[in-house]
C-alpha positions in Angstrom: 53.1 -82.5 -114.9 52.8 -84.3 -111.6 52.5 -88.1 -111.9 50.6 -90.5 -109.6 51.8 -94.0 -108.8 48.8 -96.5 -109.0 48.6 -100.2 -108.3 48.4 -102.0 -111.7 45.5 -104.1 -110.5 43.4 -101.0 -109.9 44.0 -100.1 -113.5 42.5 -103.4 -114.7 45.7 -105.3 -115.2 45.4 -108.9 -114.2 48.4 -109.1 -111.9 46.9 -110.1 -108.6 47.9 -113.3 -106.9 44.9 -115.1 -108.4 45.4 -113.7 -111.9 42.6 -111.1 -111.4 42.3 -107.4 -111.2 40.6 -104.9 -108.9 39.8 -102.3 -111.6 38.3 -99.1 -110.3 35.8 -97.1 -112.4 36.5 -93.6 -111.3 36.3 -90.3 -113.3 39.4 -88.9 -111.5 41.5 -91.9 -112.5 40.2 -91.7 -116.1 41.2 -88.0 -116.1 44.6 -88.8 -114.8 45.0 -91.5 -117.5 44.0 -89.1 -120.3 46.4 -86.5 -118.9 49.3 -89.0 -118.9 49.8 -88.7 -115.1 49.7 -92.4 -114.2 52.7 -94.6 -113.5 51.5 -98.2 -113.0 53.2 -100.7 -110.7 52.6 -104.1 -109.2 55.4 -104.6 -106.7 55.2 -108.4 -106.6 55.3 -108.7 -110.4 58.1 -106.2 -110.7 60.0 -108.3 -108.3 59.6 -111.3 -110.5 56.8 -113.1 -108.8 54.5 -115.1 -111.1 50.9 -114.7 -112.0 49.1 -116.5 -110.6 51.0 -117.1 -107.3 50.2 -118.3 -103.8 48.4 -115.7 -101.6 50.8 -114.1 -99.2 50.2 -112.2 -95.9 52.4 -110.5 -93.4 52.7 -112.9 -90.5 51.0 -111.3 -87.4 52.6 -107.9 -88.1 52.8 -105.1 -90.7 54.9 -103.6 -93.4 56.9 -101.4 -91.1 58.1 -104.4 -89.1 59.0 -106.2 -92.4 61.2 -103.2 -93.4 62.9 -103.4 -90.0 63.6 -107.1 -90.4 61.2 -108.0 -87.5 58.5 -109.8 -89.5 58.1 -111.8 -92.7 55.8 -112.1 -95.6 54.7 -115.7 -95.9 52.7 -117.5 -98.7 49.8 -119.7 -97.8 52.0 -122.8 -98.5 54.6 -121.6 -96.0 57.2 -120.1 -98.4 58.9 -117.0 -97.1 58.7 -114.3 -99.8 59.9 -111.4 -97.7 62.8 -110.8 -100.1 60.5 -110.5 -103.1 58.2 -108.0 -101.2 61.2 -105.9 -100.2 62.5 -105.9 -103.8 59.0 -104.9 -105.1 58.8 -102.0 -102.6 62.2 -100.8 -103.6 61.2 -100.8 -107.3 58.0 -98.8 -106.5 60.1 -96.3 -104.5 62.6 -96.0 -107.4 59.6 -95.1 -109.7 58.5 -92.4 -107.3 62.0 -91.0 -107.2 62.5 -91.2 -111.0 59.2 -89.4 -111.7 59.2 -87.1 -108.6 55.9 -88.8 -107.5 54.5 -87.7 -104.1 51.1 -89.3 -104.3 50.3 -93.0 -104.7 47.0 -94.9 -104.9 47.5 -98.5 -103.9 45.3 -101.5 -103.4 44.0 -101.8 -99.8 44.5 -105.0 -97.8 47.5 -106.1 -100.0 50.6 -107.2 -98.1 52.5 -104.9 -100.4 50.0 -102.0 -101.0 47.6 -101.9 -98.1 47.7 -98.3 -96.7 45.5 -98.5 -93.7 44.5 -102.2 -93.4 46.1 -105.6 -94.3 45.2 -109.2 -93.8 46.2 -110.5 -90.4 48.5 -113.3 -91.5 46.1 -116.1 -90.7 44.8 -116.6 -94.2 41.3 -116.5 -92.8 40.1 -113.3 -94.5 40.5 -111.3 -91.3 41.9 -107.8 -91.6 43.7 -105.6 -89.2 45.0 -102.0 -89.1 48.4 -101.7 -90.8 50.3 -101.0 -93.9 51.8 -103.3 -96.5 55.6 -103.3 -97.3 55.4 -101.0 -100.3 53.0 -98.5 -98.6 55.3 -98.4 -95.5 58.4 -97.8 -97.6 56.8 -95.1 -99.7 55.5 -93.3 -96.6 58.9 -93.4 -95.0 60.1 -91.5 -98.0 57.4 -88.8 -97.9 55.0 -90.2 -100.5 51.3 -89.7 -99.6 49.7 -93.1 -99.9 46.0 -93.6 -100.4 43.8 -96.6 -101.3 41.2 -97.1 -104.0 38.5 -95.8 -101.6 40.4 -92.5 -101.2 40.9 -91.3 -104.8 39.2 -87.9 -104.2 41.6 -87.4 -101.3 44.6 -88.4 -103.4 43.4 -85.9 -106.1 43.3 -83.2 -103.5 46.9 -84.1 -102.4 48.0 -84.0 -106.0 46.3 -80.6 -106.6 47.9 -79.2 -103.5 51.4 -80.1 -104.8 50.8 -79.3 -108.5 53.1 -77.0 -110.3 51.3 -77.3 -113.7 
């Protein structure tokens, strides 16, 4: 049975920087849950970051640049947490490899999980096109990354690859 990697916060787990969740109420996700397809991950927590924690953003760049060593992930208080974000991305990739996961649904706008838009690094609430660190790493390794607004599309990608 094909598994799907999903951001823990989207499953209702209170793992976000502010101790909250972004739970999605979606019939497809519920079906995946009942079928035992879901592998849950919060890259920041898996890397050892606390709950709650300072908000973090990629400073005027994107996840691809962080992976290349050209940009950093910075907390609002100025602390550089790039190493934590790289470690979390690596853990998420390891899960995909372990469970042969080719489809992921990750939380949009997150500096880890954003798949098409992230915050711009100014901590002003402004977003810009781009991917977070985990989304970029997974895509580099052939995982199809979607956000919580693209669950139907993620399901189509899963069905296209199903062998069960």
